[in-house]
N, C-alpha and C positions, 0 to 999 in steps of 0.2 A: 920735148917731153910737153904735152896738155895737162892740164888740173883743172880736177873739177872745178862748174861754176861757183863765184864765193867763194872759192878755197885760194889761199894765199900759197904760192910758193914753197916746197918744204926745202929749208933750209939744212944744207947736209954739216953737222957738226957743229951744229949749235948747242950749245949747253946751259942747261937749265939748273938755276941754283933753288933747289926744293925745299929751302929754309925759308924761303921768301912767299911760298905760295902761301893761301889760305887754306887753314885745318879747319874741315866741316866739323862741326858740333851736331850734335842731339835738339830737335828744337825742343824736345820735350825737357831734356833732363841736364844739356849740357854737354854729356859724355863725349870723348873725341874716339873711340873705337867702334867699330864696324862689324860685325858680321853677315858673310852670305847667306844668302835666303835665296825661295824659290818659293815663285806663285806658278802654279799651273792651271796652263788656258786649256778649255776640251774644246777642240777643232772640230767639227759635226761635219760628217761625211758629205753634205751639201756641199758644203763651205770649201771645205779641203783640196786643194789644187791635185790632190791622186787619186780622190773619189773615195779614198778611207777616212775613217775619223781617228784624229790623232791628237795627242797631248805634246804641250809646246810646253818646255822650262823656259819663266822669265827669270832672272838673277836679279834682284834688289839688296839691297845693304840693310841691316837693321841693327840698332842702337844693341851694341853689347851688356849695356846696363839694362834698359826697360824694353828694350824690345819696340822700338817705334820706327817705323820706317817714312825715311825720310818725304816730305808732302811730293817734292816733285818727280820723285821714284812713283809713287801711287798714281799720279798722275801720268807718266808716261806709260804705265804698265797697262792701263786702261783698268784698273782694279778700284777706284772709287775711295770711301773712305774706311777700308781694313787695314788698322793703322799698327796692328799687333800680332804678333808671331802670338800664337796658341800653342 
């Protein structure tokens, strides 16, 4: 079986001790719980592969306490500095 370039082979039965994994916390307030949120991107008919306008949801997580979205998620979603869910 071939593996995607740069990806290590999958190890069957590998056990991960999740208690040793890093807990991600809010950059703004230090809270450790997040809620699902979505940015909606409008794709014009000119850019759409179907030739029709489309709305594409982009899932992110926002802090359950202050609403801040982690900066790396903002960068990956192409949203810029919109860091609060209103």
